[in-house]
N, C-alpha and C positions, 0 to 999 in steps of 0.2 A: 809300226806295223795297227791298221783297224780289224776289227772283228766285225763279223757277221754274226749275232749270237741269235740263237731261240731259244726260247723258255723251256718250251714241253719237250720230254724226251723222244714223244712221239716223232717227233720230226729227225731225229740221230736216224733210225733205217731208211726214210722215205728219202736224204739226204745221200746217203751211201749207195741208195740202190740209183740214183741219179732221178729219182722220180720229183725230186723240190728242184727247183733249178733255177726259183724266182722268190724275191719277198718283197710282200706290198708294206710300207711303213707311214704311219701317219706322218704330213706332214711334207715341206720339203729338202730331201736328204742327201741331193743332187752334188753340193759342197764337201759333205762327208764322204760318201761313196762315187768316184770318179773312174769315168771309162779309164780300163790298162790298170786300175790302181790293184793291187794282192792283196787281199785280205786272208786272216785266218776265218774258217766257218765254224763253230764253237756251238756248243749247247750247254743250257744251264743258266741258274738265277741268275738274276742282276745282284751283284754284291756280293755272288757265292762262287762255288767252285765250280769250274767251267771243264768240259770237256772237248781237247781240239778234235774237229771231226777230218778236216784237209783243209790246205790250201786251194785259194779260188781268186778266178781273175774278175774282177767287174767288165762284164762286158756290155753292158748299156743299162744306161736310168733315165729314167722318163717322168716328170711330174703330171698330174694329169688330175682330173675329178674323178671321183667312185664310180658316177654313172656311166664315164667313156671306158673303163677297162672290158676288156675282149674275156669270154669264157676260159679261151685260152692261158691269158695271164691269169683268170682267177685259178684254174688247174694248175699252173706252174709253182702256185704259190702255196696252193693246198690241193693236194690230189683226188681228197674226195668231192673239190668245192665244183660248181660251175657257174652258180647262178647270184646274182648280188645279193640277192635276199641272204641266204647262206653265209657272204661273205660280209655283210653287217654285221650279223650275228656275230662270227667268229670274232673280228676286229673290234666290236663292241665289247666282248668280254676279255680282251686283251688289254685292251686300253683305259676299263675302266669308267667308262664314258659313251652312250648312246654315237654313234657313225651311222652319216647318214651319206645319199645317192652324191650329197651336193661338198661332201668334204674330198681337200686335197689331198693326195696319195702320193707317194715315188714307189716306183716298181720299179724292183734291182736286180737284173739279169744276170747270173753270175755262173761260172764253167769249172771245173776241179782244176785243179794241175796236179798232175798226177808226176810223184816223184821216180 
């Protein structure tokens, strides 16, 4: 089983509340995250302990340039953001390199699977 992991614990509450329902990942992740796939949604550091938040189903994956992201997609990834400029700053901090409007990303839309 794959995991959709989020490094920041800030996202844990957003995930639990259903405010975060997508993730924007740099590069082409369509082979890793396929529509209909069941994944664990987790929070924690890479190579460290992680907390399972819930299981989810991948609803849709889209591969596009950052400049083509809609404000709604940005909000679904990061509920406090709406503008491309804010998203670029956030992604650059996550990936440790400048991210531009020309970069390609995968938008992974997911829904919780409740037990």
